[in-house]
N, CA, C and O atoms as CSV, one atom per row, in Angstrom:
chain,resi,resn,atom,element,x,y,z
A,1,MET,N,N,49.101,-11.297,-1.174
A,1,MET,CA,C,48.638,-11.236,0.275
A,1,MET,C,C,47.319,-11.211,0.496
A,1,MET,O,O,46.643,-10.330,-0.035
A,2,ARG,N,N,46.911,-11.892,1.073
A,2,ARG,CA,C,45.444,-12.153,1.632
A,2,ARG,C,C,45.179,-11.031,2.463
A,2,ARG,O,O,46.030,-10.421,3.110
A,3,ASN,N,N,43.501,-10.691,2.400
A,3,ASN,CA,C,43.125,-9.738,2.920
A,3,ASN,C,C,42.604,-10.359,4.447
A,3,ASN,O,O,42.376,-11.565,4.537
A,4,GLY,N,N,42.454,-9.573,5.480
A,4,GLY,CA,C,42.253,-9.715,6.645
A,4,GLY,C,C,41.020,-9.644,6.930
A,4,GLY,O,O,40.280,-9.042,6.152
A,5,LEU,N,N,40.395,-10.353,8.340
A,5,LEU,CA,C,38.911,-10.175,8.510
A,5,LEU,C,C,38.511,-8.874,8.688
A,5,LEU,O,O,39.346,-7.987,8.864
A,6,SER,N,N,36.923,-8.583,8.654
A,6,SER,CA,C,36.430,-7.316,8.727
A,6,SER,C,C,35.985,-7.150,10.135
A,6,SER,O,O,34.973,-7.810,10.374
A,7,LEU,N,N,36.400,-6.526,11.043
A,7,LEU,CA,C,36.184,-6.068,12.220
A,7,LEU,C,C,34.731,-5.910,12.584
A,7,LEU,O,O,34.244,-6.370,13.617
A,8,SER,N,N,34.035,-5.195,11.625
A,8,SER,CA,C,32.772,-4.597,11.771
A,8,SER,C,C,31.829,-6.095,11.171
A,8,SER,O,O,30.809,-6.415,11.781
A,9,ALA,N,N,32.145,-6.644,10.354
A,9,ALA,CA,C,31.444,-7.885,9.962
A,9,ALA,C,C,31.280,-9.067,11.101
A,9,ALA,O,O,30.300,-9.673,11.532
A,10,VAL,N,N,32.887,-9.121,11.427
A,10,VAL,CA,C,32.719,-10.331,12.494
A,10,VAL,C,C,31.871,-9.724,13.815
A,10,VAL,O,O,30.976,-10.368,14.364
A,11,GLY,N,N,32.293,-8.390,14.232
A,11,GLY,CA,C,31.548,-7.851,15.180
A,11,GLY,C,C,30.120,-8.020,15.140
A,11,GLY,O,O,29.557,-8.495,16.127
A,12,HIS,N,N,29.330,-7.619,13.901
A,12,HIS,CA,C,28.009,-7.658,13.909
A,12,HIS,C,C,27.559,-9.451,13.927
A,12,HIS,O,O,26.611,-9.942,14.538
A,13,ALA,N,N,28.353,-10.021,13.245
A,13,ALA,CA,C,27.771,-11.322,13.121
A,13,ALA,C,C,27.701,-12.140,14.191
A,13,ALA,O,O,26.720,-12.861,14.371
A,14,THR,N,N,28.868,-12.107,15.114
A,14,THR,CA,C,29.027,-12.790,16.280
A,14,THR,C,C,28.249,-12.107,17.333
A,14,THR,O,O,27.974,-12.885,18.246
A,15,SER,N,N,27.881,-11.113,17.477
A,15,SER,CA,C,26.954,-10.252,18.040
A,15,SER,C,C,25.352,-10.592,18.047
A,15,SER,O,O,24.582,-10.750,18.995
A,16,LEU,N,N,25.145,-10.645,16.670
A,16,LEU,CA,C,23.745,-11.336,16.236
A,16,LEU,C,C,23.769,-13.114,16.546
A,16,LEU,O,O,22.678,-13.646,16.751
A,17,LEU,N,N,24.568,-13.661,16.560
A,17,LEU,CA,C,24.630,-15.001,16.921
A,17,LEU,C,C,24.467,-14.987,18.333
A,17,LEU,O,O,23.430,-15.540,18.701
A,18,LEU,N,N,25.056,-14.602,19.070
A,18,LEU,CA,C,24.685,-14.281,20.464
A,18,LEU,C,C,23.324,-14.051,21.142
A,18,LEU,O,O,22.789,-14.721,22.026
A,19,ALA,N,N,22.863,-12.870,20.474
A,19,ALA,CA,C,21.546,-12.150,20.826
A,19,ALA,C,C,20.476,-13.347,20.298
A,19,ALA,O,O,19.531,-13.736,20.985
A,20,ILE,N,N,20.747,-13.778,19.163
A,20,ILE,CA,C,19.645,-14.835,18.906
A,20,ILE,C,C,19.599,-15.999,19.716
A,20,ILE,O,O,18.521,-16.473,20.075
A,21,SER,N,N,20.815,-16.547,20.065
A,21,SER,CA,C,20.989,-17.766,20.820
A,21,SER,C,C,20.034,-17.380,22.116
A,21,SER,O,O,19.049,-18.024,22.481
A,22,PHE,N,N,20.475,-16.369,22.629
A,22,PHE,CA,C,19.877,-15.633,23.900
A,22,PHE,C,C,18.494,-15.795,23.603
A,22,PHE,O,O,17.909,-16.677,24.233
A,23,VAL,N,N,17.795,-15.071,22.702
A,23,VAL,CA,C,16.393,-14.973,22.574
A,23,VAL,C,C,15.708,-16.375,22.299
A,23,VAL,O,O,14.530,-16.542,22.614
A,24,LEU,N,N,16.364,-17.259,21.780
A,24,LEU,CA,C,16.044,-18.856,21.713
A,24,LEU,C,C,16.066,-19.463,22.941
A,24,LEU,O,O,15.111,-20.157,23.287
A,25,CYS,N,N,17.122,-19.283,23.727
A,25,CYS,CA,C,16.996,-19.513,25.285
A,25,CYS,C,C,15.976,-18.903,26.008
A,25,CYS,O,O,15.116,-19.691,26.404
A,26,VAL,N,N,15.857,-18.036,26.222
A,26,VAL,CA,C,14.476,-17.462,26.956
A,26,VAL,C,C,13.298,-18.007,26.204
A,26,VAL,O,O,12.431,-18.265,27.039
A,27,GLY,N,N,12.882,-18.298,24.980
A,27,GLY,CA,C,12.020,-18.945,24.345
A,27,GLY,C,C,11.750,-20.322,24.903
A,27,GLY,O,O,10.601,-20.676,25.167
A,28,PHE,N,N,12.891,-21.168,25.101
A,28,PHE,CA,C,12.963,-22.360,25.710
A,28,PHE,C,C,12.410,-22.317,26.774
A,28,PHE,O,O,11.371,-22.943,26.985
A,29,ASP,N,N,13.024,-21.531,27.704
A,29,ASP,CA,C,12.863,-21.240,28.961
A,29,ASP,C,C,11.227,-20.879,29.303
A,29,ASP,O,O,10.762,-21.311,30.358
A,30,LEU,N,N,10.521,-20.220,28.549
A,30,LEU,CA,C,9.032,-19.903,28.732
A,30,LEU,C,C,8.331,-21.084,28.111
A,30,LEU,O,O,7.186,-21.341,28.484
A,31,ALA,N,N,8.963,-21.880,27.126
A,31,ALA,CA,C,8.112,-23.009,26.612
A,31,ALA,C,C,8.076,-24.195,27.637
A,31,ALA,O,O,7.058,-24.789,27.993
A,32,LEU,N,N,9.430,-24.451,28.075
A,32,LEU,CA,C,9.654,-25.869,29.077
A,32,LEU,C,C,10.254,-25.164,30.229
A,32,LEU,O,O,11.467,-25.192,30.437
A,33,PRO,N,N,9.364,-24.496,31.023
A,33,PRO,CA,C,10.007,-23.947,32.497
A,33,PRO,C,C,10.371,-24.970,33.415
A,33,PRO,O,O,11.042,-24.563,34.363
A,34,LYS,N,N,10.111,-26.195,33.395
A,34,LYS,CA,C,10.659,-27.429,34.172
A,34,LYS,C,C,12.183,-27.401,33.862
A,34,LYS,O,O,12.920,-27.503,34.843
A,35,TYR,N,N,12.669,-27.296,32.831
A,35,TYR,CA,C,13.992,-27.174,32.063
A,35,TYR,C,C,14.804,-25.976,31.929
A,35,TYR,O,O,15.736,-25.838,31.137
A,36,ALA,N,N,14.308,-24.981,32.901
A,36,ALA,CA,C,14.736,-23.534,32.676
A,36,ALA,C,C,16.080,-23.543,32.915
A,36,ALA,O,O,16.633,-24.209,33.790
A,37,MET,N,N,16.723,-22.641,31.967
A,37,MET,CA,C,18.180,-22.790,32.308
A,37,MET,C,C,18.636,-21.127,32.616
A,37,MET,O,O,19.812,-20.815,32.431
A,38,TYR,N,N,17.831,-20.292,33.000
A,38,TYR,CA,C,17.938,-18.951,33.290
A,38,TYR,C,C,19.002,-18.953,34.520
A,38,TYR,O,O,19.870,-18.081,34.577
A,39,GLU,N,N,18.906,-19.849,35.381
A,39,GLU,CA,C,19.824,-19.612,36.598
A,39,GLU,C,C,21.430,-19.610,36.248
A,39,GLU,O,O,22.318,-19.006,36.849
A,40,ALA,N,N,21.542,-20.468,35.095
A,40,ALA,CA,C,22.788,-20.524,34.732
A,40,ALA,C,C,23.671,-19.386,34.170
A,40,ALA,O,O,24.891,-19.247,34.094
A,41,TRP,N,N,22.307,-18.398,33.695
A,41,TRP,CA,C,23.175,-17.270,32.723
A,41,TRP,C,C,23.281,-16.044,33.951
A,41,TRP,O,O,23.803,-14.965,33.671
A,42,LYS,N,N,22.828,-16.273,35.093
A,42,LYS,CA,C,23.323,-15.319,35.979
A,42,LYS,C,C,24.598,-14.659,36.243
A,42,LYS,O,O,24.853,-13.456,36.301
A,43,PRO,N,N,25.439,-15.805,36.410
A,43,PRO,CA,C,27.026,-15.588,36.676
A,43,PRO,C,C,27.238,-14.767,35.559
A,43,PRO,O,O,27.518,-13.638,35.962
A,44,PHE,N,N,27.227,-14.846,34.047
A,44,PHE,CA,C,27.803,-14.461,32.993
A,44,PHE,C,C,27.154,-12.977,32.343
A,44,PHE,O,O,27.668,-12.266,31.480
A,45,LEU,N,N,25.936,-12.791,33.022
A,45,LEU,CA,C,25.017,-11.536,32.635
A,45,LEU,C,C,24.608,-10.972,34.070
A,45,LEU,O,O,23.721,-11.247,34.878
A,46,PRO,N,N,25.867,-9.880,34.008
A,46,PRO,CA,C,25.398,-9.188,34.940
A,46,PRO,C,C,24.366,-8.142,35.278
A,46,PRO,O,O,24.110,-7.249,34.470
A,47,GLY,N,N,23.693,-8.234,36.587
A,47,GLY,CA,C,22.214,-7.451,36.684
A,47,GLY,C,C,21.149,-8.408,35.980
A,47,GLY,O,O,19.991,-8.010,35.848
A,48,PHE,N,N,21.485,-9.499,35.589
A,48,PHE,CA,C,20.083,-10.276,35.036
A,48,PHE,C,C,19.954,-11.306,36.227
A,48,PHE,O,O,20.758,-12.018,36.829
A,49,THR,N,N,18.156,-11.003,36.330
A,49,THR,CA,C,17.551,-11.549,37.574
A,49,THR,C,C,16.741,-12.768,37.247
A,49,THR,O,O,16.561,-13.657,38.079
A,50,GLY,N,N,16.252,-12.805,36.028
A,50,GLY,CA,C,15.391,-13.747,35.851
A,50,GLY,C,C,14.190,-13.650,34.513
A,50,GLY,O,O,14.453,-12.863,33.604
A,51,LEU,N,N,13.604,-14.019,34.477
A,51,LEU,CA,C,12.617,-13.867,33.203
A,51,LEU,C,C,11.614,-12.934,33.120
A,51,LEU,O,O,10.409,-13.144,32.978
A,52,ASN,N,N,12.208,-11.865,33.221
A,52,ASN,CA,C,11.030,-10.580,33.142
A,52,ASN,C,C,11.732,-9.525,31.871
A,52,ASN,O,O,12.831,-9.600,31.321
A,53,LEU,N,N,10.864,-8.773,31.727
A,53,LEU,CA,C,10.977,-7.782,30.438
A,53,LEU,C,C,12.543,-7.024,30.980
A,53,LEU,O,O,13.512,-7.298,30.271
A,54,GLY,N,N,12.686,-6.493,31.680
A,54,GLY,CA,C,14.159,-5.704,32.406
A,54,GLY,C,C,15.271,-6.639,32.123
A,54,GLY,O,O,16.243,-6.218,31.494
A,55,SER,N,N,15.220,-7.916,32.542
A,55,SER,CA,C,16.372,-8.594,32.332
A,55,SER,C,C,16.484,-9.364,30.987
A,55,SER,O,O,17.552,-9.819,30.579
A,56,PHE,N,N,15.309,-9.476,30.334
A,56,PHE,CA,C,15.272,-9.721,29.033
A,56,PHE,C,C,15.954,-8.730,27.955
A,56,PHE,O,O,16.592,-9.024,26.944
A,57,VAL,N,N,15.679,-7.681,28.394
A,57,VAL,CA,C,16.466,-6.412,27.526
A,57,VAL,C,C,17.940,-6.354,28.073
A,57,VAL,O,O,18.836,-6.449,27.235
A,58,LEU,N,N,18.266,-6.213,29.355
A,58,LEU,CA,C,19.600,-6.436,29.519
A,58,LEU,C,C,20.331,-7.671,29.155
A,58,LEU,O,O,21.525,-7.503,28.906
A,59,GLY,N,N,19.931,-8.708,29.083
A,59,GLY,CA,C,20.370,-9.927,28.626
A,59,GLY,C,C,20.529,-10.006,27.112
A,59,GLY,O,O,21.301,-10.793,26.565
A,60,LEU,N,N,19.710,-9.096,26.444
A,60,LEU,CA,C,19.958,-9.071,24.958
A,60,LEU,C,C,21.059,-8.012,24.727
A,60,LEU,O,O,21.614,-8.011,23.629
A,61,VAL,N,N,21.350,-7.296,25.473
A,61,VAL,CA,C,21.935,-6.164,25.010
A,61,VAL,C,C,23.674,-6.360,25.530
A,61,VAL,O,O,24.636,-5.792,25.013
A,62,GLU,N,N,23.705,-7.395,26.764
A,62,GLU,CA,C,25.047,-7.746,27.302
A,62,GLU,C,C,25.385,-9.163,26.111
A,62,GLU,O,O,26.521,-9.512,25.790
A,63,SER,N,N,24.334,-9.687,25.702
A,63,SER,CA,C,24.943,-10.576,24.694
A,63,SER,C,C,25.379,-10.265,23.512
A,63,SER,O,O,26.137,-10.999,22.878
A,64,TYR,N,N,24.967,-9.198,23.113
A,64,TYR,CA,C,25.148,-8.468,21.957
A,64,TYR,C,C,26.541,-7.677,22.137
A,64,TYR,O,O,27.322,-7.561,21.192
A,65,ALA,N,N,26.790,-7.160,23.367
A,65,ALA,CA,C,27.952,-6.436,23.675
A,65,ALA,C,C,29.117,-7.801,23.949
A,65,ALA,O,O,30.296,-7.458,23.856
A,66,TYR,N,N,28.925,-8.914,24.190
A,66,TYR,CA,C,29.735,-10.147,24.252
A,66,TYR,C,C,30.332,-10.505,22.931
A,66,TYR,O,O,31.448,-10.998,22.768
A,67,GLY,N,N,29.414,-10.185,21.957
A,67,GLY,CA,C,29.983,-10.517,20.591
A,67,GLY,C,C,30.995,-9.604,20.211
A,67,GLY,O,O,32.042,-10.012,19.706
A,68,TRP,N,N,30.751,-8.281,20.431
A,68,TRP,CA,C,31.915,-7.312,20.017
A,68,TRP,C,C,32.897,-7.844,21.070
A,68,TRP,O,O,33.765,-8.553,20.562
A,69,TYR,N,N,32.980,-7.719,22.176
A,69,TYR,CA,C,34.122,-8.052,22.788
A,69,TYR,C,C,35.090,-9.277,22.317
A,69,TYR,O,O,36.319,-9.237,22.362
A,70,PHE,N,N,34.296,-10.383,21.854
A,70,PHE,CA,C,35.035,-11.668,21.138
A,70,PHE,C,C,35.712,-10.715,19.859
A,70,PHE,O,O,36.932,-10.568,19.783
A,71,ALA,N,N,34.871,-10.164,18.984
A,71,ALA,CA,C,35.443,-9.591,17.677
A,71,ALA,C,C,36.612,-8.393,17.762
A,71,ALA,O,O,37.413,-8.192,16.850
A,72,LEU,N,N,36.579,-7.718,18.869
A,72,LEU,CA,C,37.633,-6.967,19.114
A,72,LEU,C,C,39.025,-7.448,19.799
A,72,LEU,O,O,40.135,-6.915,19.774
A,73,VAL,N,N,38.652,-8.441,20.314
A,73,VAL,CA,C,39.623,-9.276,20.663
A,73,VAL,C,C,40.452,-10.214,19.553
A,73,VAL,O,O,41.650,-10.109,19.290
A,74,TRP,N,N,39.509,-11.146,18.977
A,74,TRP,CA,C,40.034,-12.372,18.163
A,74,TRP,C,C,40.212,-11.551,16.826
A,74,TRP,O,O,41.190,-11.996,16.226
A,75,VAL,N,N,39.634,-10.544,16.172
A,75,VAL,CA,C,39.884,-10.313,14.919
A,75,VAL,C,C,41.076,-9.745,14.463
A,75,VAL,O,O,41.599,-10.027,13.385
A,76,PRO,N,N,41.594,-8.790,15.438
A,76,PRO,CA,C,43.128,-8.482,15.426
A,76,PRO,C,C,44.083,-9.426,15.625
A,76,PRO,O,O,45.072,-9.427,14.891
A,77,LEU,N,N,43.944,-10.336,16.604
A,77,LEU,CA,C,45.019,-11.424,16.607
A,77,LEU,C,C,44.927,-12.107,15.288
A,77,LEU,O,O,45.864,-12.105,14.491
A,78,TYR,N,N,43.797,-12.687,15.069
A,78,TYR,CA,C,43.772,-13.284,13.761
A,78,TYR,C,C,44.334,-12.594,12.545
A,78,TYR,O,O,44.873,-13.242,11.648
A,79,ASN,N,N,44.229,-11.465,12.514
A,79,ASN,CA,C,44.704,-10.814,11.375
A,79,ASN,C,C,46.531,-10.415,11.482
A,79,ASN,O,O,47.255,-10.295,10.493
A,80,VAL,N,N,46.891,-10.294,12.633
A,80,VAL,CA,C,48.214,-10.504,12.786
A,80,VAL,C,C,48.990,-11.584,12.541
A,80,VAL,O,O,50.176,-11.597,12.213
A,81,PHE,N,N,48.113,-12.657,12.754
A,81,PHE,CA,C,49.006,-14.181,12.603
A,81,PHE,C,C,48.792,-14.352,11.003
A,81,PHE,O,O,49.662,-14.905,10.330
A,82,LEU,N,N,47.705,-13.899,10.475
A,82,LEU,CA,C,47.367,-14.098,9.202
A,82,LEU,C,C,48.576,-13.425,8.176
A,82,LEU,O,O,48.995,-13.991,7.166
A,83,HIS,N,N,48.901,-12.476,8.529
A,83,HIS,CA,C,49.821,-11.566,7.924
A,83,HIS,C,C,51.414,-12.166,8.362
A,83,HIS,O,O,52.237,-12.349,7.465
A,84,ARG,N,N,51.682,-12.384,9.472
A,84,ARG,CA,C,52.972,-13.210,9.664
A,84,ARG,C,C,53.103,-14.262,8.909
A,84,ARG,O,O,54.191,-14.479,8.377
A,85,ALA,N,N,51.822,-15.271,8.682
A,85,ALA,CA,C,51.863,-16.348,7.900
A,85,ALA,C,C,52.130,-15.844,6.338
A,85,ALA,O,O,52.812,-16.632,5.683
A,86,ASP,N,N,51.738,-14.773,5.722
A,86,ASP,CA,C,51.889,-14.471,4.634
A,86,ASP,C,C,53.223,-13.914,4.476
A,86,ASP,O,O,53.708,-14.072,3.355
A,87,ARG,N,N,53.931,-13.297,5.338
A,87,ARG,CA,C,55.305,-12.822,5.251
A,87,ARG,C,C,56.102,-14.083,5.001
A,87,ARG,O,O,56.863,-14.188,4.039
A,88,ARG,N,N,55.893,-15.091,5.946
A,88,ARG,CA,C,56.912,-16.252,6.085
A,88,ARG,C,C,56.589,-17.306,4.617
A,88,ARG,O,O,57.414,-18.112,4.188
A,89,ALA,N,N,55.719,-17.156,4.234
A,89,ALA,CA,C,55.323,-17.732,2.945
A,89,ALA,C,C,56.162,-16.765,2.032
A,89,ALA,O,O,57.222,-17.209,1.591
A,90,GLY,N,N,55.847,-15.691,1.761
A,90,GLY,CA,C,56.571,-15.190,0.842
A,90,GLY,C,C,58.089,-14.935,0.900
A,90,GLY,O,O,58.746,-14.601,-0.086
A,91,SER,N,N,58.598,-15.121,2.145
A,91,SER,CA,C,60.013,-14.837,2.080
A,91,SER,C,C,60.667,-16.272,1.825
A,91,SER,O,O,61.817,-16.352,1.393
A,92,SER,N,N,59.905,-17.394,2.104
A,92,SER,CA,C,60.273,-18.819,1.327
A,92,SER,C,C,60.302,-19.100,0.167
A,92,SER,O,O,60.921,-20.034,-0.343
A,93,THR,N,N,59.325,-17.950,-0.597
A,93,THR,CA,C,59.340,-18.736,-2.133
A,93,THR,C,C,60.184,-17.484,-2.796
A,93,THR,O,O,60.559,-17.661,-3.955
A,94,GLY,N,N,60.440,-16.519,-2.306
A,94,GLY,CA,C,61.233,-15.396,-2.908
A,94,GLY,C,C,62.446,-15.725,-2.922
A,94,GLY,O,O,63.290,-14.952,-3.375
């Protein structure tokens, strides 16, 4: 039987992916303000108001939290389906 995914590993990896992406997007907005996309983030980041230090920190924390939300939902579902597939494969070969 295969081992399932680690909730901790997926949680931290996904959260860091989203946090790094957020930082890169803020950098893009600061480098190219004509093409800034921070307005698009407002519906997804509650309390985010724009490109200022408070909103940056809040957006970073919320991005990290969204990664954990994803992991907390996805990893258990994946592991359940993985174990079901393993049981089916084991019962068909035995």
